[in-house]
N, C-alpha and C positions, 0 to 999 in steps of 0.2 A: 563314655564311662559315667555311671550315675554319680552325681555330686561333684564332677570335675568342673572347674571354671573354664569358660570359653574365653579364649584370648583375643583381645582387640588390637594389641600392639606387641611386636617382638622387640626384645632388647638386643644389645650388641652381641650377646652370646646365643642369640636365637631363642632365648628363654622368654617366657611370657612377662612383659614389662607392665601390662595393665589389663587385668581380667575385665571381661565385659561387665558393665554396670559400675565400674570403679572410676571415679574422676581422677585424672592424672594431673598433678601439679608439678610444674617445672621446679628444679631445685631453688629453694629460697622463697617460693611463692606461697606456700601453705601458711607460714606465719603471718605474712602480710594480709592474706585473706581473712584470717581469724581476727587480726587487729582491726581490720575495717569493719567486720561484723560487730565487734565490741563497741567501736565508736558509734555505729549506727544505732545499736541498742541503747547506748547512753543518751543519744539525741532524742530517741523516742521516749525514754523515761523522763527526760527533762521537760519535754513538751507536755507529756501527760501530767506532770506535777504542776505546771503553770495553769493548765486548763482546770485541774482539780481545785487549785486555790481560787481562781476567778469564779468558778461555778459555786464554790463554797461560801463566797461573800454574801451575807444577808442583804436583801434589797434595802432594808432600812439603813444599813451602813452607807450604801451608795447615795441614798437620798439625803442622809445627814451630811455627807461630804458636799453635795451640791448646795444644800441650804446654808452651809457655813461659808460658802464663797462670797466674797465682797461683790455686790452688784452696784453700789453707789458710793462715791466719795464726795464728802462735803468739806471744802477747804475755806478757811476764814483768813482773810488778810487783815492783820491788826492795823488800826488807824495810826499807831506810832511807828509803823514800819518794822515791827519785830518779825520773828519767825512765823511762817505760815503754820496754822493749826489745821491738821487734817483728821477727819473722822470717817471711818469706813463702816459701811452697813451691809450686812448680809440680808437676804430676803426675809429670813426669820426675824432679824432685829427690826426691820422696817414694819413687819406685821405686829410686832410687840408695842409699837408706838400707838398713840390714840388713833382710832380708825375713823376715817371720813368716808361718807357715801353720798352720792347724789345721782339723779337721773337727768340726762340732758341729750339733746341732739347735737351732732357735730357736722361740720362740712365735709368730713372725710368718711363718714359712715352713713348707713341707711337706717332711718328710724331712731327712736329713743334708745339710748344706751345707759346701762347701769354701771357706774364706776365705783370702785372701792380702792382706798389707798390711805395715805397720810397727808393731811393738809400741809401746804408749803409753810404756813404760819407755825404749825406744831413742829415741823422738822427743823426750821430755823431756830425756834425757841429751844429745842432740845440741844442744839450745839452752841447756845449762848448768844444768839442774835436777839437783841432786845426789841420788843414790839415798838413800832413807830420809828425805828432806826432808819436813817437815810442810807442810800447806797444802791448798788446795782448787783444783781445776781447774774452771773454768767453761767448758763446751762449748756453743757456740751454732750453731744451724742456719741455713740460708739464709732461713728464714721468721721469724727472730729468737727462735724457741723455744730455751730454754737450760736446762741441767741442771748440777748440781754433782757432781763426782767427787772423792773424796779422793785426794790425791797418792799415798797409801799403796797405792792400787789398782794403780799402775803398777809391776808386778813382772814378773820373768821368768816366762813361762808365763801371764801375765795377759791383760788386754784388748789389742786392737790397733785401729789405725785402718785399716780394711779398704778397699782400692780395687778388689778383684776378688772376685766370688762365682762359684764353679763355673767358674773360668777366664776369666771375661769381666768387662769393666769394667761398672760399675753406672750406669745413667742416673738422673736426678733422680726419675723416676717409679718407679724400682726401688730407692729408698732411697739412691741414690748422689749424687754420685760418691764420697763418703766416709761410712763408717759405723763407729762405735765398737761393736765386738762383743766379748763375753767368751766364753771356752771353756766354755759352760754345762754341757756333758756331763761335763767333767773334774772338777767339784767341786760338791757340793750347795749350797755357800755362794754359788755364782754363779746359782743358780736361785731367786732371791728377788725380791720386788717392788722392793726397793731397787736391786738390780743391773739389773733389767729397765728401770727408769726412767732409768738412766744410759746405756743403749744407744741413744744418739742417732744418727739418720741424717741425711743431707743436711748433714753437718758442714761448717762454714765457718771457724770461729774457735775457738781455745782460749786462755784467759787463765789464767795461773798466778799465784795470790796466796797470801799467808800466812793 
């Protein structure tokens, strides 16, 4: 008969329980299936919202967040045994300090290298360490390796805390982001095992004590 539904399943009274093409849900299942679909749609909508927010963040905001993160801590132990004074520097703050530059060869690299950073003397002066002050700087790397550097090494024309090599920032795999380097080619006294051992890379913390 034209327009008549074709039966897929007979009911108890031999009537048509489910016309062909109709999905049959057992009693109570239809509501559950609808609820599940609603939850699935909510999950998709939430995921879409998160992706939209992340993609909508301007690259400058991400870069600003990275530049604001502290990369170096300088701690000062007072001679009178008072509370430790701690100063944290972001990469941007280090770059705003007086800039030091020199070219030198090192025993860890090939050929002459151009280093840019802040001199150790300028950094210590910025946190209140007087020029000519006695004492020892303990420099610690991100893997907790530490070396001792005499405060007397922090002179004009001496070592720097470098944040660039050959015009580029240094990654952790490339001895960065901070590396204490000396102008090894400028003075034979800088080309000794003692000085080489003080040239710590992946620098994270400096503690100045008496």
